[in-house]
C-alpha positions as CSV (number, residue, x, y, z in Angstrom):
1,M,-128.6,-45.4,-33.4
2,D,-127.6,-48.2,-31.0
3,N,-124.0,-48.1,-32.2
4,S,-123.6,-44.3,-31.7
5,S,-125.1,-44.5,-28.2
6,G,-122.8,-47.4,-27.4
7,A,-119.8,-45.5,-28.5
8,L,-120.9,-42.5,-26.4
9,S,-121.3,-44.6,-23.3
10,K,-118.0,-46.3,-24.0
11,Q,-116.3,-42.9,-24.3
12,A,-117.9,-41.7,-21.1
13,F,-116.8,-44.9,-19.4
14,L,-113.3,-44.4,-20.7
15,E,-113.2,-40.9,-19.4
16,K,-114.5,-41.9,-16.0
17,F,-112.1,-44.9,-15.9
18,L,-109.1,-42.7,-16.8
19,S,-110.0,-40.1,-14.2
20,I,-110.3,-42.9,-11.6
21,N,-107.2,-44.6,-12.9
22,T,-105.0,-41.5,-12.5
23,S,-106.1,-41.0,-8.9
24,S,-105.8,-44.7,-8.1
25,K,-102.3,-44.7,-9.7
26,K,-101.2,-42.1,-7.1
27,I,-102.7,-44.3,-4.3
28,K,-101.2,-47.4,-5.8
29,Y,-97.8,-45.7,-6.0
30,S,-97.8,-44.6,-2.4
31,L,-99.1,-48.1,-1.3
32,K,-96.3,-49.7,-3.4
33,S,-93.6,-47.5,-1.9
34,N,-95.0,-48.3,1.6
35,I,-95.1,-52.0,0.9
36,I,-91.5,-51.9,-0.5
37,S,-90.3,-50.0,2.6
38,C,-92.0,-52.5,4.8
39,Y,-90.5,-55.4,2.9
40,D,-87.1,-53.8,3.1
41,Y,-87.5,-53.6,6.9
42,G,-88.6,-57.2,7.0
43,I,-92.0,-56.5,8.4
44,I,-93.8,-58.4,5.6
45,T,-93.0,-62.1,5.8
46,F,-94.2,-64.7,3.3
């Protein structure tokens, strides 16, 4: 019983994580392109 409920919650977590991950990937991609363009223009200095 515990094992099946754990698997169900894990699957629900995975589905939620995947849906969040796909949306965050788009955000990360746009952020990464913005950071790369800023880096190309020399705005970001380390």
